[in-house]
Structure formats: C-alpha cells, structure tokens
C-alpha positions in Angstrom: -4.7 136.9 -121.8 -2.6 136.2 -118.7 -2.8 139.8 -117.7 -5.6 141.7 -119.7 -5.3 144.8 -117.5 -2.0 145.6 -119.3 -3.9 146.0 -122.6 -6.7 148.2 -121.3 -9.0 149.3 -124.1 -7.1 147.3 -126.7 -9.1 144.3 -125.5 -12.9 144.1 -125.8 -15.5 141.4 -124.9 -18.7 140.0 -126.5 -21.5 138.8 -124.4 -22.8 136.5 -127.1 -22.5 135.4 -130.7 -24.8 138.2 -131.9 -22.5 140.9 -130.5 -19.5 139.2 -132.1 -21.2 139.0 -135.5 -22.4 142.6 -135.3 -18.8 143.7 -134.5 -17.4 141.6 -137.4 -20.0 143.0 -139.9 -19.2 146.6 -138.9 -15.5 146.0 -139.4 -16.0 144.4 -142.8 -18.2 147.4 -143.8 -15.4 149.7 -142.9 -13.1 147.9 -145.3 -11.4 145.4 -143.0 -10.5 141.9 -144.4 -11.7 138.9 -142.4 -9.9 135.6 -143.1 -11.9 132.7 -141.6 -9.2 130.1 -141.2 -11.2 128.0 -138.7 -14.4 128.1 -140.8 -16.7 129.0 -137.8 -17.0 132.7 -138.4 -17.6 134.6 -135.2 -19.3 131.7 -133.4 -17.9 131.3 -129.9 -15.7 134.4 -130.1 -15.8 136.4 -126.8 -12.8 138.6 -127.0 -11.2 140.9 -129.6 -7.8 142.6 -129.7 -7.0 145.9 -131.5 -3.7 145.1 -133.1 -3.3 148.3 -135.1 0.2 149.9 -134.8 0.3 152.8 -132.4 2.6 154.6 -130.0 2.6 153.6 -126.3 0.8 156.0 -124.0 4.0 156.3 -121.9 7.4 154.7 -121.6 9.9 155.4 -118.9 13.3 153.8 -119.0 16.1 154.2 -116.5 19.6 152.7 -116.3 23.3 153.4 -116.3 26.0 153.2 -119.0 29.6 152.8 -117.9 32.8 153.2 -120.0 36.3 152.8 -118.6 39.5 153.1 -120.7 43.1 152.9 -119.5 46.2 153.1 -121.8 49.7 152.1 -121.1 52.9 152.9 -123.0 55.1 149.7 -123.0 58.6 149.1 -124.4 57.3 147.1 -127.4 54.0 148.9 -128.1 50.9 150.5 -126.5 48.3 148.6 -124.5 44.7 149.8 -124.1 42.2 148.3 -121.8 38.4 149.0 -122.2 35.3 148.1 -120.4 31.8 149.1 -121.6 28.6 148.1 -119.8 25.0 149.0 -120.1 22.5 148.3 -117.2 18.8 149.0 -117.6 16.9 149.1 -114.4 13.4 149.2 -115.9 11.4 149.9 -119.1 8.0 150.9 -117.5 5.5 150.9 -120.3 1.8 151.8 -120.5 0.3 150.7 -123.8 -2.8 152.9 -123.7 -4.2 155.5 -121.3 -5.8 153.8 -118.2 -4.1 150.5 -118.7 -1.8 148.9 -116.2 1.9 149.7 -116.8 4.4 146.8 -117.0 8.2 146.6 -116.8 9.4 145.0 -120.0 13.1 144.9 -119.4 14.7 141.5 -120.0 11.6 140.2 -121.8 11.3 138.9 -125.4 11.6 141.8 -127.9 13.1 144.2 -125.4 16.6 144.9 -124.2 18.1 142.8 -121.5 19.0 144.4 -118.2 22.8 143.9 -118.5 25.3 143.6 -121.3 29.0 144.3 -121.3 32.2 144.0 -123.3 35.8 144.0 -122.0 38.7 144.1 -124.4 42.4 144.7 -124.6 44.3 146.1 -127.6 48.1 145.9 -128.1 49.6 147.8 -131.0 52.9 148.9 -132.4 54.0 150.1 -135.9 53.6 146.7 -137.5 51.0 144.7 -135.5 47.7 145.3 -133.8 46.2 142.6 -131.6 42.8 142.8 -129.9 40.9 140.3 -127.7 37.3 140.9 -126.4 35.0 139.2 -124.0 31.2 139.8 -124.5 28.4 139.1 -122.1 24.6 139.3 -122.6 22.4 138.5 -119.6 19.4 136.1 -119.5 15.9 137.2 -120.3 12.3 135.8 -120.3 10.5 134.5 -123.4 7.1 135.9 -122.6 5.6 134.8 -125.9 4.9 131.3 -124.4 1.9 130.4 -122.2 4.4 129.5 -119.5 7.3 132.0 -119.8 10.8 130.4 -120.0 14.1 131.9 -119.1 16.6 132.2 -121.9 20.1 131.7 -120.6 22.9 134.3 -120.8 25.5 134.2 -123.6 29.2 134.8 -123.3 31.5 134.9 -126.3 35.2 135.7 -127.1 36.4 137.7 -130.1 40.0 137.9 -131.5 41.4 140.3 -134.1 44.9 140.6 -135.6 46.3 142.9 -138.2 49.8 143.2 -139.8 51.1 146.2 -141.7 53.7 145.0 -144.1 55.1 148.4 -144.7 56.5 148.5 -141.2 58.2 145.1 -141.7 59.3 145.1 -145.4 59.7 148.8 -146.4 57.8 151.6 -148.0 56.9 149.6 -151.1 54.4 147.7 -149.0 53.3 150.7 -147.1 49.6 150.3 -147.8 49.4 146.5 -147.7 47.8 144.9 -144.7 46.8 141.4 -143.6 44.1 140.8 -141.0 42.5 137.9 -139.2 39.2 138.3 -137.3 37.3 135.8 -135.2 33.9 136.6 -133.7 32.6 134.0 -131.2 36.0 132.2 -131.3 34.8 129.1 -129.4 31.6 128.9 -131.5 29.3 129.2 -128.5 25.7 128.6 -129.6 23.2 131.3 -128.8 20.5 130.3 -126.4 17.5 128.5 -128.0 14.3 130.6 -128.3 11.0 129.0 -129.4 9.4 132.2 -130.6 11.9 133.5 -133.2 15.5 134.8 -133.5 17.1 135.2 -130.1 17.8 138.8 -128.9 21.4 137.8 -128.3 22.2 137.5 -132.0 23.8 140.2 -134.0 24.5 140.7 -137.7 27.9 138.9 -137.6 27.2 135.3 -138.8 30.9 134.5 -139.6 33.0 133.5 -136.6 36.3 133.6 -138.6 37.4 135.9 -141.4 40.8 136.4 -143.0 41.3 139.6 -145.1 44.1 141.1 -147.2 43.9 144.5 -148.9 45.7 147.5 -150.2 44.6 151.1 -149.7 45.3 154.1 -152.0 44.9 157.6 -150.7 43.7 160.5 -153.0 45.4 163.5 -151.4 43.3 166.0 -153.4 39.9 165.1 -152.1 40.8 163.0 -149.0 39.2 159.8 -150.4 40.7 156.5 -149.4 40.0 153.5 -151.6 40.6 150.0 -150.3 40.7 147.0 -152.5 40.9 143.5 -151.0 39.4 140.0 -150.5 37.8 138.3 -147.5 37.4 134.6 -146.8 34.9 133.6 -144.2 34.3 130.3 -142.4 30.9 129.7 -140.9 
C-alpha cells in the first residue's frame, strides 16, 4: 500500500465492518472460497485487492541491444572475440486503465537495466578454448516494506574441448573430451529475501567434464551422441 495509485481500481475500500461483510458474503455467493486464517472474519478489514490474473492495460519498453564480433586468423588457430549487451531504459507499465503508470525496470520480478557477456574463443583442428565474463546489474527488491538494493553479479566461465581424431588419427574421428566450468570462482549470487534471485539461471553445476562419441547417419542427417558427464556442485 506504499503507492495505491499504481493499482487503481484493483484496490477498493470499506467504510465499516458492515460493508466489508456484505462484500465478503457476495463473493462467497459467487463461488469464491474464503480461508479465515486469522479467525476474525471481515472485522476491521478496510481494503481489498483484486488479485485475479489479467493483462496490463499498457506496457512500453525501450532499450538497446548491442552485439560486436571480431575474428582473427592466427598461425596456430582462429580467435573470435564477442561482446553482447542488453540495456533497458524503462518498462513503463499501467496495470489498469486510469491507474498511475510505473517504471518496473531493475525491480524484483522484472529484467535488470543492464546485462552483458564478453567472451573469447580460440580454435584449431584439435582444440577449442572459450573464456567468458558475465555481468548482471543491481536491482531493487520491491517486495519488502523498505526496498533493498540487490547487488550486481559478475561471473567467469571456461570451456575446453579436445577432438582426438585430429591428434590420434581417423579411428578416433568422432571422439571428443570436454571440460566446462560455469561460475568458475564460485561467486555466490546476491541474497534476496523474497525468493530466488533474478540473477540465477538453470545452470547449477559450476564444473562439468564430458566425454562422448558421435555417429552420423548420412541417409537422414541424424547425429546420435553417446557420452557421460560428471558434475561437481
């Protein structure tokens, strides 16, 4: 209730207990379920909030996406440098018609204003090496009575892959070994009281070693890979 104007008609008020009870009775008659956890019924209730799922009345988002790639041919292999960044200037949202709009960028449950990844890949016939630096900017946890700033998060990823066929001959042509480390230095994501931080992604294993062999079916173009992966949390 820090800013009720943002919710517009989603929030209603009761002048007294009688109005609150009449509203509750009407909702129950319509098939709504009322769980009285406090045991006081509608006594003392002066506000209600319509929490039914609905589309926002309007949402305007602006920002810039940037991608830069540069490749170099070297004596012992090829080097590729990449930089990807996403900057969101605003996410101006009006929940219902007539309500006050609000900019939700870099708040809990919404995208942060800035995130980027810079990486370098070196490859030749036998080896591929990749190193990446990831950054996610800070944001505000607006679920708290007093909003708190959740700090930014920077991580490093490393990946390596060896193709044995290029080293040992055609008999090992489809055998590869790989080592992958996400968040190499095990940087803890920023603590968030409400729930899972927005910084997290689906990769929970910082280190993974894999070995596998692929077999191509030339008739239908299907590639089958069989292998094993060992993860360290």
